[in-house]
Each structure stands twice: as structure tokens, then as C-alpha cells.
ChimeraX commands (.cxc) that place a marker at each C-alpha (Angstrom):
marker #1 position 10.28,-1.52,-5.67 radius 0.5
marker #1 position 9.23,2.32,-4.43 radius 0.5
marker #1 position 11.67,3.93,-2.32 radius 0.5
marker #1 position 10.10,2.83,1.04 radius 0.5
marker #1 position 9.60,5.16,3.87 radius 0.5
marker #1 position 8.38,3.12,6.37 radius 0.5
marker #1 position 5.84,-0.17,7.02 radius 0.5
marker #1 position 2.37,0.06,5.70 radius 0.5
marker #1 position -0.21,1.54,8.38 radius 0.5
marker #1 position -3.92,1.09,9.37 radius 0.5
marker #1 position -4.74,4.38,7.41 radius 0.5
marker #1 position -2.73,3.21,4.03 radius 0.5
marker #1 position -4.82,-0.30,4.62 radius 0.5
marker #1 position -8.08,1.80,4.99 radius 0.5
marker #1 position -7.72,4.20,1.69 radius 0.5
marker #1 position -6.30,0.82,-0.18 radius 0.5
marker #1 position -9.64,-0.66,0.77 radius 0.5
marker #1 position -12.01,1.83,-1.00 radius 0.5
marker #1 position -9.38,1.99,-4.15 radius 0.5
marker #1 position -10.07,-1.96,-4.10 radius 0.5
marker #1 position -14.03,-1.27,-4.18 radius 0.5
marker #1 position -13.30,1.17,-7.49 radius 0.5
marker #1 position -11.33,-1.00,-9.08 radius 0.5
marker #1 position -14.05,-3.94,-8.49 radius 0.5
marker #1 position -16.80,-1.45,-10.20 radius 0.5
marker #1 position -13.95,-0.81,-13.03 radius 0.5
marker #1 position -13.82,-4.72,-13.40 radius 0.5
marker #1 position -17.78,-4.89,-13.42 radius 0.5
marker #1 position -17.50,-2.60,-16.28 radius 0.5
marker #1 position -15.04,-4.98,-18.44 radius 0.5
marker #1 position -12.27,-2.56,-17.84 radius 0.5
marker #1 position -9.22,-3.66,-16.43 radius 0.5
marker #1 position -9.90,-3.63,-12.28 radius 0.5
marker #1 position -7.61,-0.72,-11.35 radius 0.5
marker #1 position -8.98,1.81,-8.71 radius 0.5
marker #1 position -7.22,5.08,-7.43 radius 0.5
marker #1 position -8.22,7.24,-4.82 radius 0.5
marker #1 position -6.37,10.78,-3.69 radius 0.5
marker #1 position -6.19,11.88,-0.16 radius 0.5
marker #1 position -5.35,14.99,1.53 radius 0.5
marker #1 position -5.98,15.59,4.76 radius 0.5
marker #1 position -7.89,12.43,5.58 radius 0.5
marker #1 position -10.19,13.46,2.95 radius 0.5
marker #1 position -10.77,11.78,-0.60 radius 0.5
marker #1 position -10.14,14.62,-3.05 radius 0.5
marker #1 position -10.37,12.64,-6.33 radius 0.5
marker #1 position -10.58,9.59,-7.19 radius 0.5
marker #1 position -10.99,7.16,-10.56 radius 0.5
marker #1 position -11.06,3.79,-11.77 radius 0.5
marker #1 position -9.88,2.45,-14.82 radius 0.5
marker #1 position -12.32,3.61,-18.10 radius 0.5
marker #1 position -9.73,3.06,-21.06 radius 0.5
marker #1 position -12.18,1.27,-22.87 radius 0.5
marker #1 position -15.70,2.43,-22.05 radius 0.5
marker #1 position -14.40,6.19,-22.87 radius 0.5
marker #1 position -12.11,5.13,-25.85 radius 0.5
marker #1 position -9.49,7.20,-24.14 radius 0.5
marker #1 position -5.97,5.58,-23.48 radius 0.5
marker #1 position -5.52,8.47,-20.55 radius 0.5
marker #1 position -8.13,7.15,-18.59 radius 0.5
marker #1 position -6.20,5.31,-16.30 radius 0.5
marker #1 position -7.81,5.19,-12.86 radius 0.5
marker #1 position -4.68,7.30,-11.66 radius 0.5
marker #1 position -5.31,9.82,-14.46 radius 0.5
marker #1 position -9.00,10.40,-13.17 radius 0.5
marker #1 position -8.13,10.69,-9.55 radius 0.5
marker #1 position -5.87,13.35,-10.34 radius 0.5
marker #1 position -8.09,15.48,-12.36 radius 0.5
marker #1 position -10.90,15.32,-10.24 radius 0.5
marker #1 position -8.73,16.43,-7.49 radius 0.5
marker #1 position -7.58,19.21,-9.28 radius 0.5
marker #1 position -10.73,20.15,-10.67 radius 0.5
marker #1 position -12.18,19.75,-6.77 radius 0.5
marker #1 position -9.24,22.36,-5.48 radius 0.5
marker #1 position -9.12,24.45,-8.39 radius 0.5
marker #1 position -5.35,23.45,-9.00 radius 0.5
marker #1 position -3.09,21.15,-10.80 radius 0.5
marker #1 position -0.42,21.24,-7.86 radius 0.5
marker #1 position -1.24,18.54,-5.56 radius 0.5
marker #1 position 1.48,18.83,-3.07 radius 0.5
marker #1 position 0.53,17.42,0.58 radius 0.5
marker #1 position -1.68,14.67,-1.03 radius 0.5
marker #1 position -1.25,10.76,-1.01 radius 0.5
marker #1 position -2.56,8.66,-4.30 radius 0.5
marker #1 position -3.40,5.19,-3.13 radius 0.5
marker #1 position -3.63,2.80,-6.60 radius 0.5
marker #1 position -4.28,-1.08,-6.41 radius 0.5
marker #1 position -1.61,-1.35,-9.49 radius 0.5
marker #1 position 1.94,0.04,-9.62 radius 0.5
marker #1 position 1.48,3.27,-11.84 radius 0.5
marker #1 position 2.60,3.28,-15.29 radius 0.5
marker #1 position 5.13,5.69,-16.60 radius 0.5
marker #1 position 2.13,8.21,-17.73 radius 0.5
marker #1 position 0.24,8.16,-14.47 radius 0.5
marker #1 position 3.91,8.40,-12.62 radius 0.5
marker #1 position 5.03,11.32,-14.53 radius 0.5
marker #1 position 1.53,13.16,-13.92 radius 0.5
marker #1 position 1.78,12.39,-10.52 radius 0.5
marker #1 position 4.96,13.82,-10.48 radius 0.5
marker #1 position 3.75,16.88,-12.61 radius 0.5
marker #1 position 0.79,17.61,-9.80 radius 0.5
marker #1 position 3.60,17.06,-7.05 radius 0.5
marker #1 position 1.90,14.80,-5.25 radius 0.5
marker #1 position 3.85,13.99,-2.00 radius 0.5
marker #1 position 3.48,10.11,-0.97 radius 0.5
marker #1 position 1.93,7.00,-3.47 radius 0.5
marker #1 position 0.59,3.70,-1.96 radius 0.5
marker #1 position -0.02,0.59,-4.32 radius 0.5
marker #1 position -1.18,-2.58,-3.94 radius 0.5
marker #1 position 0.24,-4.93,-6.42 radius 0.5
marker #1 position 3.97,-4.24,-8.60 radius 0.5
marker #1 position 3.29,-4.41,-12.34 radius 0.5
marker #1 position 6.17,-6.42,-13.62 radius 0.5
marker #1 position 5.27,-5.16,-16.92 radius 0.5
marker #1 position 4.93,-1.41,-17.12 radius 0.5
marker #1 position 5.36,-0.55,-13.33 radius 0.5
marker #1 position 6.96,3.20,-12.86 radius 0.5
marker #1 position 7.81,2.98,-8.99 radius 0.5
marker #1 position 10.14,0.58,-9.24 radius 0.5
marker #1 position 9.67,-2.73,-10.69 radius 0.5
marker #1 position 10.33,-1.53,-14.31 radius 0.5
marker #1 position 11.06,1.99,-14.15 radius 0.5
marker #1 position 11.55,4.20,-11.23 radius 0.5
marker #1 position 10.59,7.66,-12.38 radius 0.5
marker #1 position 9.12,8.32,-8.64 radius 0.5
marker #1 position 12.87,8.28,-7.29 radius 0.5
marker #1 position 15.13,9.53,-10.02 radius 0.5
marker #1 position 17.40,12.52,-9.85 radius 0.5
marker #1 position 16.55,13.36,-13.30 radius 0.5
marker #1 position 13.05,14.82,-12.82 radius 0.5
marker #1 position 12.53,17.66,-10.21 radius 0.5
marker #1 position 10.41,15.92,-7.92 radius 0.5
marker #1 position 10.65,12.93,-6.12 radius 0.5
marker #1 position 7.75,11.04,-4.44 radius 0.5
marker #1 position 7.92,8.89,-1.37 radius 0.5
marker #1 position 6.23,5.75,-1.66 radius 0.5
marker #1 position 5.10,2.32,-0.08 radius 0.5
marker #1 position 4.09,-0.81,-2.51 radius 0.5
marker #1 position 2.54,-4.00,-1.35 radius 0.5
marker #1 position -0.89,-2.73,0.54 radius 0.5
marker #1 position -3.23,-5.27,0.51 radius 0.5
marker #1 position -0.96,-6.82,-2.35 radius 0.5
marker #1 position -2.73,-9.95,-2.27 radius 0.5
marker #1 position -6.31,-8.34,-2.83 radius 0.5
marker #1 position -4.95,-6.33,-5.32 radius 0.5
marker #1 position -3.26,-8.81,-6.84 radius 0.5
marker #1 position -6.27,-11.56,-6.85 radius 0.5
marker #1 position -8.52,-9.06,-8.35 radius 0.5
marker #1 position -6.22,-8.57,-11.51 radius 0.5
marker #1 position -5.46,-11.96,-11.68 radius 0.5
marker #1 position -8.92,-13.10,-11.85 radius 0.5
marker #1 position -9.77,-10.70,-14.52 radius 0.5
marker #1 position -7.50,-11.85,-16.88 radius 0.5
marker #1 position -7.73,-15.29,-16.40 radius 0.5
marker #1 position -11.53,-14.57,-16.85 radius 0.5
marker #1 position -10.68,-12.93,-20.00 radius 0.5
marker #1 position -8.34,-15.45,-21.71 radius 0.5
marker #1 position -10.84,-18.32,-21.43 radius 0.5
marker #1 position -13.73,-16.21,-22.50 radius 0.5
marker #1 position -13.17,-12.84,-23.92 radius 0.5
marker #1 position -16.67,-10.92,-24.14 radius 0.5
marker #1 position -18.64,-10.79,-27.22 radius 0.5
marker #1 position -16.79,-9.45,-30.11 radius 0.5
marker #1 position -13.48,-8.57,-28.02 radius 0.5
marker #1 position -10.36,-10.16,-28.68 radius 0.5
marker #1 position -8.67,-11.49,-25.25 radius 0.5
marker #1 position -7.31,-8.62,-23.35 radius 0.5
marker #1 position -3.60,-8.60,-22.57 radius 0.5
marker #1 position -1.78,-6.70,-19.73 radius 0.5
marker #1 position 0.30,-3.65,-20.94 radius 0.5
marker link #1:1,2 radius 0.2
marker link #1:2,3 radius 0.2
marker link #1:3,4 radius 0.2
marker link #1:4,5 radius 0.2
marker link #1:5,6 radius 0.2
marker link #1:6,7 radius 0.2
marker link #1:7,8 radius 0.2
marker link #1:8,9 radius 0.2
marker link #1:9,10 radius 0.2
marker link #1:10,11 radius 0.2
marker link #1:11,12 radius 0.2
marker link #1:12,13 radius 0.2
marker link #1:13,14 radius 0.2
marker link #1:14,15 radius 0.2
marker link #1:15,16 radius 0.2
marker link #1:16,17 radius 0.2
marker link #1:17,18 radius 0.2
marker link #1:18,19 radius 0.2
marker link #1:19,20 radius 0.2
marker link #1:20,21 radius 0.2
marker link #1:21,22 radius 0.2
marker link #1:22,23 radius 0.2
marker link #1:23,24 radius 0.2
marker link #1:24,25 radius 0.2
marker link #1:25,26 radius 0.2
marker link #1:26,27 radius 0.2
marker link #1:27,28 radius 0.2
marker link #1:28,29 radius 0.2
marker link #1:29,30 radius 0.2
marker link #1:30,31 radius 0.2
marker link #1:31,32 radius 0.2
marker link #1:32,33 radius 0.2
marker link #1:33,34 radius 0.2
marker link #1:34,35 radius 0.2
marker link #1:35,36 radius 0.2
marker link #1:36,37 radius 0.2
marker link #1:37,38 radius 0.2
marker link #1:38,39 radius 0.2
marker link #1:39,40 radius 0.2
marker link #1:40,41 radius 0.2
marker link #1:41,42 radius 0.2
marker link #1:42,43 radius 0.2
marker link #1:43,44 radius 0.2
marker link #1:44,45 radius 0.2
marker link #1:45,46 radius 0.2
marker link #1:46,47 radius 0.2
marker link #1:47,48 radius 0.2
marker link #1:48,49 radius 0.2
marker link #1:49,50 radius 0.2
marker link #1:50,51 radius 0.2
marker link #1:51,52 radius 0.2
marker link #1:52,53 radius 0.2
marker link #1:53,54 radius 0.2
marker link #1:54,55 radius 0.2
marker link #1:55,56 radius 0.2
marker link #1:56,57 radius 0.2
marker link #1:57,58 radius 0.2
marker link #1:58,59 radius 0.2
marker link #1:59,60 radius 0.2
marker link #1:60,61 radius 0.2
marker link #1:61,62 radius 0.2
marker link #1:62,63 radius 0.2
marker link #1:63,64 radius 0.2
marker link #1:64,65 radius 0.2
marker link #1:65,66 radius 0.2
marker link #1:66,67 radius 0.2
marker link #1:67,68 radius 0.2
marker link #1:68,69 radius 0.2
marker link #1:69,70 radius 0.2
marker link #1:70,71 radius 0.2
marker link #1:71,72 radius 0.2
marker link #1:72,73 radius 0.2
marker link #1:73,74 radius 0.2
marker link #1:74,75 radius 0.2
marker link #1:75,76 radius 0.2
marker link #1:76,77 radius 0.2
marker link #1:77,78 radius 0.2
marker link #1:78,79 radius 0.2
marker link #1:79,80 radius 0.2
marker link #1:80,81 radius 0.2
marker link #1:81,82 radius 0.2
marker link #1:82,83 radius 0.2
marker link #1:83,84 radius 0.2
marker link #1:84,85 radius 0.2
marker link #1:85,86 radius 0.2
marker link #1:86,87 radius 0.2
marker link #1:87,88 radius 0.2
marker link #1:88,89 radius 0.2
marker link #1:89,90 radius 0.2
marker link #1:90,91 radius 0.2
marker link #1:91,92 radius 0.2
marker link #1:92,93 radius 0.2
marker link #1:93,94 radius 0.2
marker link #1:94,95 radius 0.2
marker link #1:95,96 radius 0.2
marker link #1:96,97 radius 0.2
marker link #1:97,98 radius 0.2
marker link #1:98,99 radius 0.2
marker link #1:99,100 radius 0.2
marker link #1:100,101 radius 0.2
marker link #1:101,102 radius 0.2
marker link #1:102,103 radius 0.2
marker link #1:103,104 radius 0.2
marker link #1:104,105 radius 0.2
marker link #1:105,106 radius 0.2
marker link #1:106,107 radius 0.2
marker link #1:107,108 radius 0.2
marker link #1:108,109 radius 0.2
marker link #1:109,110 radius 0.2
marker link #1:110,111 radius 0.2
marker link #1:111,112 radius 0.2
marker link #1:112,113 radius 0.2
marker link #1:113,114 radius 0.2
marker link #1:114,115 radius 0.2
marker link #1:115,116 radius 0.2
marker link #1:116,117 radius 0.2
marker link #1:117,118 radius 0.2
marker link #1:118,119 radius 0.2
marker link #1:119,120 radius 0.2
marker link #1:120,121 radius 0.2
marker link #1:121,122 radius 0.2
marker link #1:122,123 radius 0.2
marker link #1:123,124 radius 0.2
marker link #1:124,125 radius 0.2
marker link #1:125,126 radius 0.2
marker link #1:126,127 radius 0.2
marker link #1:127,128 radius 0.2
marker link #1:128,129 radius 0.2
marker link #1:129,130 radius 0.2
marker link #1:130,131 radius 0.2
marker link #1:131,132 radius 0.2
marker link #1:132,133 radius 0.2
marker link #1:133,134 radius 0.2
marker link #1:134,135 radius 0.2
marker link #1:135,136 radius 0.2
marker link #1:136,137 radius 0.2
marker link #1:137,138 radius 0.2
marker link #1:138,139 radius 0.2
marker link #1:139,140 radius 0.2
marker link #1:140,141 radius 0.2
marker link #1:141,142 radius 0.2
marker link #1:142,143 radius 0.2
marker link #1:143,144 radius 0.2
marker link #1:144,145 radius 0.2
marker link #1:145,146 radius 0.2
marker link #1:146,147 radius 0.2
marker link #1:147,148 radius 0.2
marker link #1:148,149 radius 0.2
marker link #1:149,150 radius 0.2
marker link #1:150,151 radius 0.2
marker link #1:151,152 radius 0.2
marker link #1:152,153 radius 0.2
marker link #1:153,154 radius 0.2
marker link #1:154,155 radius 0.2
marker link #1:155,156 radius 0.2
marker link #1:156,157 radius 0.2
marker link #1:157,158 radius 0.2
marker link #1:158,159 radius 0.2
marker link #1:159,160 radius 0.2
marker link #1:160,161 radius 0.2
marker link #1:161,162 radius 0.2
marker link #1:162,163 radius 0.2
marker link #1:163,164 radius 0.2
marker link #1:164,165 radius 0.2
marker link #1:165,166 radius 0.2
marker link #1:166,167 radius 0.2
marker link #1:167,168 radius 0.2
marker link #1:168,169 radius 0.2
marker link #1:169,170 radius 0.2
view
């Protein structure tokens, strides 16, 4: 798991609640229900929800969209002093983008045992090989985040949308 720097707090739960709202938006659109918000000084500066299917874009993960929105908003790709809240542990692509942007902190909900890059499979956020490390807390609102994903995949395995193959994680 990601290097713990302390227990979750009320602020973490608050912002994760917003990320969950965005994840539900993704799920309603038929996307894997993941949401992300990027917060600096108590204000959302970027947010996103998975849009890979609708956008036909493999990089349109919630975290990537939140990072892009924040960088555009502040006019700088360096996002130091920011915390990224994601309902699912980031994949290697998203973790790499967070490192490149110099995000200070990650808070995530559900662990990803198939592709998690914050400690479940890889730990890119704390490796000494890269030039930036991200502090983090995992497991914030984990039950809500995990249930949203489980319910989505359970429904897709039972009955995929018209013309689609069953969706699998990863």
C-alpha cells in the first residue's frame, strides 16, 4: 500500500465524497466508475471522471483529466502543493503523470490489486529511482469506492450493453 503519512481525516473524506460523485457520473455514462479531484489550498482546481470509452482515448482516466484541467486552470503543469483524491488506486500511467506534475499528496479509496501503482502491484509513488515522491493515504471511504466498482463490474458481467463485450478490469 502507499506509504502512510497519517490517518485519514475529515478533509480527506470530504474531498473523496466529491470524487465519488464524479465516479458515479462515469458509471452512469457506461465508463468504469472512477472519479478524481485535485485540491490546492482547500479549493478544487481540477476534476475528472473516466471517459476512455466515450472519448475513444486510452489516456482519459479520471486522474489524467483532473491533472490536465488543473494545469490549464493555473497555467502550469507543475502541481506542487496539491492533493489528488481518486476513488481507485492510480495505474502506472496516472502515477507517472502525478510524479511528473510534482503532486505532493495522493489520497485514494479502493486498492487496485491488478494495476495499482501506489503499492498494490507497483509503488511508483515512493520509488527511489524517480526524482519525486508522493506522500499518500489509501483506503479513504474504501467501502463506498469499492462497492461502486464491484457493482459496476457485476452488472457488466451479467448483461453487457448492446453491442459491447463484457468489460473487465485492467
